[in-house]
Structures are given as structure tokens and as C-alpha cells.
N, C-alpha and C positions, 0 to 999 in steps of 0.2 A: 575311429571308420573315416572313411572317404563320403567324397557326394554321394548319397543317392544308398548309399547300404543301411543298415539299420540289421538290428539281435531279437532272432525269434528263436525261444528253447535254447539257449544257447548256442548261437550259431550263425554268425555275419552274414548277412543275403543282399541280394544285388537286385536293385526295383527296378528292373530295366524298362518298364513301361513309363516311370516319371522319368529314366533318364532321354528317352529316347522325345519322348515328349517335350520336355525340356528345351533339350539342342534343336529338336524342330524350332521350339520358338524363336530360339537365339538363330537362327537360319532366316524364318524370316525376317527376323528387327534388320540381320544387318543388309539382307536384302534389300529393301527400304530403304535404308543406308547407302547404301553401295548406288540407286535408280538414283535414288534424290543427290547422289553428290556434285558441287558446283564444281564446273572446268572450269581452262583458261579461255576467254578466245576474244581477237584482238586486244590484247594488252585487257579485259576486263573479265571481270566472272560472271556464269552465268548460272545461276539455279537451273536444276532438270526437277522439276514438281511432277515428274513422268506426267499423265496423261492431261493436268490443266496448263502446260506449257507448250506440253507437244503439239495438244488441240488450238490452242491460241497461234502456234506459227503454223502448222499446217491450215488453217484458218486463213491467213495474210499471206500467205504464198498462195493460194491458191486466189485469194482475190484482188492479190498483183499479178497473177494471170493472166485474169479475165479483164482487169482494165488497162493491161500492158505495160505495170508502170516498172519499173524499173529499180527503183529503189524505198526500201521506208525509214522512214523518220521518228526516233521515239522509240525506240525499242530500248525499252529499261533492263541495263545490266547493269554489278556492281565491282565497284573497286577494293581492293583488297581490303581496305577498312569496313569493309560495307557501306558504303556512302553509294546512293544513287546517283546512276549516270546513263539520262539520255543521249543514244548513239542512233544513229544513219549508217542503214544496214545495207548490202543490194538484192537483187533479187537471190544473186547466186552464193553469197554472204546468208541468207535466208537458208539454204536449201542445204548449206552443210550445216549449219548450226542443228536444220532439224535430223541429219543424219547421223551426227556425233549423240543427239540427245538419245537418238534411237538407236543404234549401236550401244550405248550405256547400259539401255534397260534392260534390252536383251542378253547384252553380257549376262549384268548381274539375275534377269532370270532364270540362265541358261545352268548357271555355277549352284542355285540354291536350288534348285528341282533336281540336279546329280548329288549335291549333298543329300538332301531330304532322302534322294531313296538310297544312298549308304550307307547310311544309319541302319537301318534293319537288320543288315547285312555284315554289319560290326560285331567281333564276338562280346561278351562281357569285360573283359580287359580293355580293348579296345574302347570301347563306352567308358570305360572307367575314366583313361588317359585321354578322350577328347578333347583335341584342341581346336577351335573352329576358325583361327584366326591365320594358323598354318594349312587347313584344308584350302579356307578359301584364298590365300597366296598362293598358293601350290595351282591351282582352276584358275585365277589368272593370268599366269605368267604368256 
């Protein structure tokens, strides 16, 4: 039997609702992974913990603008081995960082929404052969 298939009265049946729920959960998990995926910035890796980092970053930018600061010292970033580094960033770099984080988050949300909406329109056969990674990668081009 393929996933989500079962036998009842000597017939192979497909549990469509269970399959859809399963893939919805997988899409949600993939969305979270993509939103929070670290990205390279100035030779370091910047995690994007979605709201935590974006909110912190926006507060720093607002404070810098209010106080007319041009640099922020000790923004925590990581090297490729996971070691913490505290770097100095200009306000322009901070704004670029915020933009990248927002774009990454928005892209993941948009793709996940489209894939979730698409699930209910798929035939049983398409659901049986569903490949989230392929679908995600096709949308992320």
C-alpha cells in the first residue's frame, strides 16, 4: 500500500483528508525552515529567526535614526563554524539586513500559502505522488 491508502471491504481506499493534513503540516514545517534559514552577509552568517531578529533590527534602526548614529557596534553574527562574532554595521547595512530578512520571510510565506491552497485542488493520484521539495523548488525560482 502507498502512504494514506488502507483496505476496507477488500478494496484499497485513499484517505484524502489525512494526506492533505499531512502535507499541510509538512508545508508549515518547510515554511518555518525557509523563513529562519541563515544567509551570508558581509562574510558572516546571519540567522533569520523571523520576528525576533526583525523586531530587534528595526528597533536598532529606529534608535539609530532618532539619535543620528551612523554605525552600530556589536551586532552578533556567526562564522561558518557557528562561532559568534560581534561586528560593526552602518545604518545602511542594517537597513539592507532588514530588507533581506523581510524578503526571505515574505517569499517563504507566499510559497507556503500557494502550496497549501493548491493541495485541495489536486487529484488523489497527484496527492499520492506529491513531492514537497520539488514543488517548493519550482516556486522558489
